[in-house]
C-alpha positions in Angstrom: -24.5 20.2 -71.5 -24.3 16.7 -73.2 -22.0 18.2 -76.0 -19.7 19.8 -73.4 -19.5 16.6 -71.5 -18.7 14.7 -74.6 -16.1 17.2 -75.7 -14.2 17.6 -72.4 -14.9 14.2 -70.8 -14.6 15.4 -67.2 -13.9 12.8 -64.5 -15.4 15.2 -61.9 -18.0 17.9 -62.4 -18.3 20.7 -59.8 -21.9 22.0 -60.1 -22.8 25.3 -58.7 -26.1 26.6 -60.0 -29.4 27.9 -58.6 -28.7 31.3 -56.9 -30.0 33.3 -59.9 -33.0 31.0 -60.0 -33.7 31.8 -56.3 -33.2 35.5 -56.8 -35.8 35.4 -59.5 -38.2 33.5 -57.3 -38.2 30.5 -59.6 -40.1 27.4 -58.6 -37.9 25.3 -56.4 -39.3 22.2 -58.1 -38.1 23.5 -61.4 -34.7 24.3 -60.0 -34.4 20.8 -58.5 -35.4 19.3 -61.8 -32.8 21.4 -63.6 -30.0 20.3 -61.1 -31.1 16.7 -61.3 -31.1 16.8 -65.1 -27.6 18.2 -65.2 -26.4 15.6 -62.6 -28.0 12.7 -64.5 -26.3 13.8 -67.8 -22.9 14.1 -66.0 -23.3 10.7 -64.4 -24.3 9.2 -67.7 -21.1 10.6 -69.2 -19.1 8.9 -66.5 -18.4 12.0 -64.4 -18.7 12.1 -60.7 -20.6 15.2 -59.5 -20.0 17.4 -56.5 -22.8 19.8 -55.9 -21.9 23.2 -54.4 -24.8 24.8 -52.5 -25.8 28.4 -52.4 -27.9 30.6 -50.2 -29.9 33.6 -51.2 -30.9 36.8 -49.4 -34.1 36.7 -47.5 -36.0 38.8 -50.0 -38.7 36.1 -50.5 -39.0 35.3 -46.8 -37.5 32.7 -44.5 -39.7 29.8 -45.7 -38.6 30.2 -49.4 -35.0 30.9 -48.4 -34.8 27.8 -46.2 -36.5 25.6 -48.8 -34.1 27.0 -51.4 -31.1 26.0 -49.4 -32.4 22.6 -48.5 -33.0 21.9 -52.2 -29.3 21.1 -52.6 -29.3 18.4 -49.9 -32.5 17.0 -51.3 -31.1 16.7 -54.8 -27.8 15.4 -53.6 -29.6 12.7 -51.5 -31.8 11.7 -54.5 -28.9 11.6 -56.9 -26.5 9.9 -54.3 -23.8 12.6 -54.7 -21.9 14.8 -52.2 -22.9 18.3 -51.5 -20.7 21.2 -50.2 -22.4 23.4 -47.7 -22.9 27.0 -48.5 -19.7 27.9 -50.4 -19.8 31.5 -49.3 -20.0 30.8 -45.6 -18.0 33.4 -43.8 -17.6 35.4 -47.0 -21.1 36.6 -48.0 -21.5 39.0 -45.2 -17.9 40.4 -45.4 -18.0 43.3 -47.8 -14.2 43.2 -48.2 -14.6 39.8 -49.8 -17.5 40.6 -52.1 -17.9 42.5 -55.3 -19.8 45.8 -55.3 -23.1 44.0 -56.2 -23.0 42.3 -52.8 -23.8 38.9 -54.5 -20.5 37.7 -56.0 -17.2 37.0 -54.2 -14.2 38.9 -55.3 -10.6 37.7 -55.8 -9.8 37.8 -52.0 -12.5 35.2 -51.4 -11.3 32.7 -54.0 -8.7 31.0 -51.8 -11.2 30.6 -49.0 -13.8 29.1 -51.3 -11.2 26.8 -52.8 -10.2 25.5 -49.3 -13.8 25.0 -48.4 -14.5 23.0 -51.5 -11.3 21.1 -51.4 -12.4 19.3 -48.2 -15.2 17.7 -50.2 -13.4 17.4 -53.5 -10.3 15.6 -52.3 -12.1 12.3 -51.4 -13.3 12.2 -55.1 -9.8 12.5 -56.5 
């Protein structure tokens, strides 16, 4: 990450990570540390960070799922950055907007995601 930040010198970094960690049942503390490390590196390079939050299916139960989602708010608050609520809201349960794996949005969903994120990104521009 530090090499990429140095090479590309972004003014704003959109950070969307963690869903795969949640699907693997990773420690939420580890996930939060990973997000915080990336955010700190980006800030150190001079970039502003916008955190995009994800939800995971309830395979691990409501408690883990809720704690997973609230991790984004927690990290954003600790790092003093903005967070975009669940970027697949209104998309994740619509099979016509999801790939066959049921986890990733397809091309129809992209403009919806872009509009959702834009509301949080525009103030940073």
